[in-house]
MIZADO-617730 format. One line per 10 residues: number of its first residue (from 1); for each residue x, y, z of N, C-alpha, C. Coordinates in nm, 2 decimals. Layout:
<balos>
NUM = X Y Z X Y Z X Y Z; ...
</balos>
This chain:
<balos>
1 = 2.30 -7.32 5.59 2.34 -7.22 5.50 2.42 -7.29 5.39; 2.39 -7.25 5.27 2.48 -7.31 5.16 2.61 -7.23 5.14; 2.71 -7.29 5.07 2.83 -7.22 5.05 2.82 -7.09 4.99; 2.73 -7.09 4.88 2.71 -6.96 4.81 2.65 -6.85 4.91; 2.56 -6.90 5.01 2.50 -6.80 5.10 2.61 -6.75 5.20; 2.68 -6.85 5.24 2.78 -6.81 5.34 2.89 -6.72 5.27; 2.94 -6.75 5.14 3.01 -6.65 5.09 2.96 -6.52 5.06; 2.84 -6.50 5.02 2.78 -6.38 5.00 2.76 -6.32 5.13; 2.73 -6.37 5.24 2.70 -6.31 5.36 2.85 -6.24 5.41; 2.94 -6.33 5.38 3.10 -6.28 5.41 3.13 -6.15 5.34
11 = 3.09 -6.13 5.20 3.12 -6.03 5.13 3.04 -5.90 5.19; 2.91 -5.94 5.22 2.83 -5.82 5.28 2.89 -5.77 5.39; 2.95 -5.85 5.48 2.99 -5.81 5.61 3.13 -5.74 5.60; 3.22 -5.79 5.49 3.33 -5.72 5.46 3.31 -5.58 5.41; 3.22 -5.55 5.32 3.16 -5.42 5.27 3.12 -5.34 5.39; 3.04 -5.39 5.48 2.99 -5.32 5.59 3.10 -5.28 5.69; 3.19 -5.36 5.71 3.31 -5.31 5.79 3.38 -5.21 5.72; 3.42 -5.24 5.60 3.49 -5.14 5.51 3.43 -5.00 5.52; 3.31 -5.01 5.51 3.23 -4.87 5.49 3.22 -4.79 5.62; 3.23 -4.87 5.73 3.23 -4.81 5.87 3.36 -4.76 5.89
21 = 3.47 -4.83 5.85 3.63 -4.80 5.89 3.66 -4.66 5.81; 3.63 -4.69 5.66 3.69 -4.59 5.59 3.63 -4.44 5.60; 3.71 -4.33 5.60 3.66 -4.21 5.62 3.64 -4.16 5.49; 3.56 -4.04 5.48 3.54 -3.98 5.35 3.67 -3.92 5.29; 3.68 -3.93 5.16 3.78 -3.89 5.08 3.82 -3.74 5.10; 3.72 -3.65 5.11 3.75 -3.51 5.11 3.76 -3.46 5.25; 3.84 -3.35 5.28 3.84 -3.30 5.40 3.86 -3.15 5.38; 3.80 -3.05 5.46 3.84 -2.90 5.44 3.98 -2.87 5.52; 4.03 -2.77 5.47 4.16 -2.73 5.52 4.13 -2.70 5.68; 4.03 -2.64 5.72 3.99 -2.62 5.86 3.98 -2.75 5.94
31 = 3.93 -2.86 5.88 3.91 -2.98 5.95 4.06 -3.06 5.96; 4.13 -3.04 5.85 4.26 -3.08 5.85 4.34 -3.03 5.97; 4.34 -2.90 5.96 4.41 -2.83 6.08 4.37 -2.87 6.19; 4.24 -2.88 6.23 4.20 -2.92 6.37 4.26 -3.06 6.40; 4.24 -3.15 6.30 4.30 -3.29 6.31 4.45 -3.28 6.36; 4.53 -3.19 6.30 4.68 -3.19 6.32 4.70 -3.12 6.48; 4.60 -3.07 6.53 4.61 -2.99 6.66 4.55 -3.08 6.78; 4.50 -3.20 6.75 4.44 -3.29 6.86 4.55 -3.40 6.88; 4.54 -3.45 6.98 4.64 -3.57 7.02 4.57 -3.71 7.01; 4.44 -3.72 7.03 4.37 -3.85 7.06 4.40 -3.95 6.92
41 = 4.38 -3.89 6.81 4.40 -3.99 6.69 4.52 -3.93 6.60; 4.64 -3.98 6.59 4.75 -3.93 6.52 4.71 -3.93 6.35; 4.75 -3.81 6.29 4.71 -3.81 6.15 4.87 -3.77 6.09; 4.88 -3.80 5.97 5.00 -3.75 5.89 4.96 -3.66 5.78; 4.98 -3.54 5.78 4.96 -3.42 5.70 5.07 -3.41 5.60; 5.04 -3.44 5.46 5.16 -3.45 5.38 5.13 -3.36 5.25; 5.22 -3.26 5.23 5.21 -3.17 5.12 5.28 -3.25 5.01; 5.18 -3.27 4.90 5.23 -3.33 4.79 5.28 -3.26 4.66; 5.30 -3.13 4.69 5.35 -3.04 4.59 5.50 -3.07 4.57; 5.55 -3.02 4.44 5.69 -3.00 4.42 5.76 -2.91 4.52
51 = 5.87 -2.93 4.57 5.93 -2.86 4.67 5.96 -2.70 4.61; 5.98 -2.70 4.49 6.03 -2.56 4.43 5.87 -2.48 4.45; 5.77 -2.55 4.40 5.65 -2.48 4.40 5.64 -2.43 4.54; 5.65 -2.51 4.65 5.63 -2.47 4.79 5.72 -2.36 4.81; 5.86 -2.35 4.78 5.94 -2.26 4.80 5.90 -2.11 4.75; 5.81 -2.11 4.65 5.76 -1.98 4.60 5.63 -1.93 4.64; 5.54 -2.02 4.67 5.42 -2.01 4.72 5.38 -2.01 4.87; 5.46 -2.09 4.94 5.43 -2.11 5.09 5.40 -2.23 5.13; 5.41 -2.27 5.25 5.37 -2.40 5.31 5.30 -2.38 5.44; 5.21 -2.48 5.47 5.13 -2.49 5.59 5.21 -2.52 5.69
61 = 5.23 -2.46 5.80 5.31 -2.48 5.92 5.28 -2.61 5.97; 5.14 -2.67 5.97 5.11 -2.80 6.02 5.15 -2.92 5.94; 5.21 -2.92 5.82 5.25 -3.03 5.76 5.35 -3.10 5.85; 5.34 -3.24 5.83 5.46 -3.33 5.89 5.57 -3.37 5.79; 5.53 -3.36 5.65 5.64 -3.40 5.55 5.59 -3.34 5.42; 5.68 -3.31 5.33 5.66 -3.30 5.18 5.69 -3.41 5.11; 5.62 -3.48 5.04 5.64 -3.60 4.96 5.58 -3.58 4.82; 5.64 -3.53 4.70 5.58 -3.49 4.59 5.50 -3.61 4.54; 5.37 -3.61 4.48 5.30 -3.69 4.42 5.35 -3.70 4.26; 5.37 -3.59 4.20 5.43 -3.57 4.10 5.57 -3.49 4.10
71 = 5.66 -3.55 4.02 5.80 -3.48 4.00 5.82 -3.43 3.88; 5.89 -3.30 3.89 5.93 -3.23 3.77 6.07 -3.27 3.73; 6.08 -3.30 3.60 6.21 -3.35 3.57 6.28 -3.23 3.48; 6.38 -3.17 3.56 6.45 -3.04 3.52 6.55 -3.07 3.43; 6.57 -3.21 3.40 6.67 -3.25 3.30 6.62 -3.25 3.17; 6.50 -3.26 3.13 6.43 -3.26 3.03 6.35 -3.14 2.98; 6.32 -3.11 2.86 6.22 -2.99 2.82 6.12 -3.03 2.71; 5.99 -3.01 2.73 5.89 -3.03 2.64 5.86 -2.92 2.56; 5.94 -2.91 2.43 5.93 -2.79 2.34 5.80 -2.76 2.29; 5.71 -2.88 2.28 5.59 -2.86 2.22 5.50 -2.78 2.33
81 = 5.50 -2.81 2.45 5.44 -2.74 2.55 5.50 -2.63 2.62; 5.62 -2.62 2.61 5.71 -2.52 2.68 5.70 -2.55 2.83; 5.72 -2.66 2.84 5.72 -2.70 3.01 5.83 -2.81 3.03; 5.86 -2.84 3.15 5.95 -2.96 3.20 5.83 -3.07 3.21; 5.88 -3.19 3.18 5.79 -3.29 3.19 5.76 -3.32 3.34; 5.66 -3.36 3.36 5.60 -3.41 3.49 5.56 -3.54 3.49; 5.61 -3.63 3.59 5.57 -3.75 3.60 5.53 -3.82 3.75; 5.46 -3.90 3.77 5.43 -3.95 3.89 5.54 -3.99 3.98; 5.56 -3.96 4.09 5.67 -4.02 4.18 5.66 -4.17 4.21; 5.76 -4.26 4.13 5.72 -4.39 4.16 5.75 -4.46 4.29
91 = 5.79 -4.38 4.40 5.82 -4.42 4.52 5.73 -4.35 4.61; 5.61 -4.28 4.56 5.53 -4.21 4.65 5.48 -4.29 4.76; 5.39 -4.41 4.74 5.36 -4.48 4.84 5.46 -4.54 4.93; 5.56 -4.58 4.90 5.67 -4.65 4.98 5.72 -4.52 5.06; 5.74 -4.41 5.01 5.78 -4.29 5.10 5.68 -4.25 5.21; 5.54 -4.25 5.17 5.45 -4.24 5.27 5.45 -4.34 5.39; 5.47 -4.48 5.34 5.46 -4.57 5.43 5.59 -4.56 5.52; 5.69 -4.53 5.47 5.83 -4.50 5.55 5.80 -4.42 5.66; 5.73 -4.30 5.63 5.70 -4.18 5.71 5.61 -4.22 5.83; 5.52 -4.32 5.80 5.43 -4.36 5.88 5.51 -4.44 6.00
101 = 5.60 -4.54 5.94 5.67 -4.63 6.01 5.77 -4.55 6.10; 5.83 -4.43 6.04 5.93 -4.36 6.12 5.86 -4.30 6.24; 5.73 -4.27 6.23 5.66 -4.21 6.35 5.60 -4.32 6.44; 5.60 -4.43 6.41 5.55 -4.55 6.49 5.40 -4.57 6.46; 5.36 -4.52 6.33 5.21 -4.53 6.29 5.19 -4.64 6.20; 5.06 -4.70 6.21 5.05 -4.80 6.10 4.97 -4.76 5.99; 4.93 -4.85 5.89 4.86 -4.81 5.77 4.72 -4.78 5.78; 4.67 -4.79 5.91 4.53 -4.76 5.93 4.52 -4.59 5.98; 4.65 -4.55 6.00 4.64 -4.40 6.02 4.59 -4.30 5.92; 4.54 -4.20 5.97 4.46 -4.11 5.86 4.59 -4.03 5.81
111 = 4.58 -4.05 5.67 4.69 -3.97 5.58 4.62 -3.87 5.51; 4.66 -3.73 5.51 4.59 -3.63 5.45 4.69 -3.55 5.36; 4.66 -3.56 5.23 4.74 -3.49 5.14 4.69 -3.36 5.09; 4.78 -3.28 5.06 4.74 -3.16 5.02 4.83 -3.09 4.90; 4.78 -3.04 4.79 4.83 -2.98 4.68 4.79 -2.84 4.66; 4.81 -2.79 4.56 4.77 -2.65 4.53 4.62 -2.62 4.56; 4.55 -2.70 4.47 4.40 -2.68 4.45 4.32 -2.81 4.51; 4.38 -2.92 4.53 4.31 -3.01 4.57 4.28 -3.13 4.46; 4.26 -3.10 4.35 4.21 -3.16 4.25 4.32 -3.26 4.15; 4.43 -3.18 4.12 4.53 -3.25 4.04 4.62 -3.35 4.10
121 = 4.66 -3.32 4.23 4.77 -3.40 4.29 4.68 -3.44 4.44; 4.62 -3.36 4.51 4.57 -3.39 4.62 4.48 -3.52 4.61; 4.36 -3.50 4.53 4.27 -3.63 4.53 4.33 -3.75 4.47; 4.40 -3.74 4.35 4.47 -3.86 4.30 4.56 -3.92 4.40; 4.63 -3.85 4.48 4.73 -3.90 4.56 4.67 -3.96 4.66; 4.55 -3.93 4.72 4.48 -3.99 4.83 4.42 -4.13 4.76; 4.37 -4.13 4.65 4.31 -4.24 4.59 4.42 -4.36 4.58; 4.53 -4.30 4.53 4.65 -4.40 4.50 4.68 -4.47 4.64; 4.68 -4.39 4.76 4.71 -4.45 4.89 4.62 -4.54 4.93; 4.47 -4.51 4.92 4.37 -4.60 4.95 4.39 -4.73 4.86
131 = 4.43 -4.72 4.74 4.45 -4.84 4.64 4.56 -4.93 4.70; 4.67 -4.86 4.78 4.77 -4.93 4.83 4.74 -4.99 4.98; 4.64 -4.97 5.01 4.60 -5.03 5.15 4.58 -4.93 5.26; 4.61 -4.80 5.23 4.60 -4.70 5.34 4.45 -4.64 5.32; 4.35 -4.71 5.38 4.22 -4.69 5.36 4.16 -4.56 5.41; 4.25 -4.50 5.52 4.20 -4.37 5.57 4.26 -4.24 5.50; 4.31 -4.26 5.38 4.38 -4.15 5.31 4.27 -4.06 5.27; 4.31 -3.92 5.27 4.20 -3.83 5.24 4.28 -3.71 5.18; 4.23 -3.61 5.11 4.29 -3.50 5.06 4.20 -3.35 5.10; 4.29 -3.25 5.12 4.24 -3.13 5.15 4.16 -3.07 5.01
141 = 4.03 -3.06 5.04 3.96 -3.06 4.91 3.98 -2.92 4.83; 4.02 -2.80 4.88 4.06 -2.69 4.81 4.21 -2.66 4.81; 4.28 -2.76 4.86 4.42 -2.76 4.87 4.49 -2.62 4.95; 4.62 -2.61 4.91 4.68 -2.49 4.99 4.63 -2.35 4.94; 4.64 -2.33 4.81 4.61 -2.21 4.76 4.44 -2.18 4.73; 4.37 -2.28 4.73 4.23 -2.26 4.70 4.19 -2.24 4.53; 4.09 -2.19 4.53 4.01 -2.16 4.39 4.05 -2.04 4.35; 4.04 -2.02 4.21 4.06 -1.87 4.16 3.93 -1.80 4.15; 3.94 -1.67 4.18 3.83 -1.59 4.15 3.79 -1.59 4.01; 3.65 -1.58 3.97 3.61 -1.59 3.84 3.58 -1.44 3.79
151 = 3.55 -1.36 3.87 3.51 -1.22 3.85 3.60 -1.12 3.92; 3.59 -0.99 3.86 3.64 -0.89 3.94 3.78 -0.86 3.90; 3.84 -0.75 3.97 3.98 -0.71 3.92 4.10 -0.80 3.96; 4.06 -0.91 4.04 4.15 -1.01 4.10 4.12 -1.15 4.02; 4.05 -1.15 3.91 3.99 -1.26 3.84 4.13 -1.34 3.81; 4.11 -1.47 3.84 4.22 -1.56 3.81 4.32 -1.58 3.92; 4.31 -1.51 4.02 4.41 -1.53 4.14 4.32 -1.62 4.23; 4.41 -1.70 4.31 4.35 -1.80 4.39 4.34 -1.74 4.53; 4.23 -1.67 4.54 4.19 -1.60 4.67 4.06 -1.64 4.73; 4.03 -1.77 4.71 3.90 -1.80 4.76 3.94 -1.95 4.83
161 = 3.89 -1.98 4.94 3.90 -2.11 5.02 4.03 -2.16 5.00; 4.05 -2.28 5.05 4.18 -2.35 5.08 4.25 -2.32 5.20; 4.36 -2.36 5.24 4.45 -2.32 5.35 4.48 -2.19 5.37; 4.54 -2.15 5.25 4.61 -2.01 5.26 4.50 -1.90 5.28; 4.38 -1.92 5.24 4.28 -1.84 5.25 4.18 -1.84 5.36; 4.21 -1.92 5.44 4.12 -1.97 5.56 4.18 -1.92 5.69; 4.27 -1.83 5.68 4.35 -1.79 5.80 4.40 -1.90 5.89; 4.45 -1.99 5.83 4.53 -2.10 5.89 4.68 -2.07 5.88; 4.75 -2.11 5.98 4.90 -2.09 5.98 4.98 -2.14 5.86; 5.03 -2.04 5.80 5.13 -2.08 5.68 5.25 -1.99 5.67
171 = 5.34 -2.01 5.61 5.47 -1.92 5.60 5.52 -1.95 5.46; 5.61 -1.85 5.43 5.71 -1.87 5.32 5.84 -1.95 5.35; 5.86 -1.97 5.49 5.99 -2.01 5.53 5.99 -2.16 5.55; 6.08 -2.24 5.48 6.05 -2.37 5.48 6.14 -2.44 5.58; 6.10 -2.55 5.63 6.17 -2.64 5.72 6.23 -2.75 5.66; 6.37 -2.74 5.65 6.45 -2.83 5.58 6.43 -2.98 5.62; 6.39 -3.00 5.74 6.36 -3.14 5.78 6.24 -3.20 5.75; 6.14 -3.11 5.69 6.02 -3.17 5.64 6.00 -3.17 5.49; 6.10 -3.10 5.42 6.08 -3.09 5.29 6.16 -3.21 5.23; 6.10 -3.24 5.10 6.15 -3.35 5.03 6.30 -3.30 4.95
181 = 6.39 -3.38 4.99 6.53 -3.34 4.94 6.61 -3.47 4.89; 6.68 -3.43 4.78 6.76 -3.54 4.74 6.90 -3.56 4.81; 6.92 -3.47 4.89 7.06 -3.48 4.94 7.05 -3.57 5.08; 6.96 -3.63 5.11 6.96 -3.74 5.22 6.88 -3.86 5.19
</balos>
């Protein structure tokens, strides 16, 4: 076997092993909840929303921790867009890894991220974690609140799919030990 053939075989073997080990990127709210209820394979369920958003909308009882993927800068104001600026949490990956270590889990542990709808913070946060070596990172496809209705008297309200609309346990009461806090 030539050196090039050997190298090519090694690359193919690596790709095959990676494709077998890596899990799908998307997971439903129901599947994520079921994974938190079993004990055979540990998972880390992370709410990646801003804690103030969680405070007003509610939180899944099954989350392990809240680590925002995006942070709202309440010390600034964007007058052009009439919003506070939002930027990526520069310590996000390190904070996730620290939570895994705190629980005695390694970087092969399945980490499931959840945001409001799944698309703006959930999916990007799972991709960032995978790029950082957490190959089993996933996101809840329709997030906590789910999709908005497109028709009817409740059009625009997030009343379809997602954690909250799937009869999974959630509440408006926050657990201070799980929430992202600057005071500790």
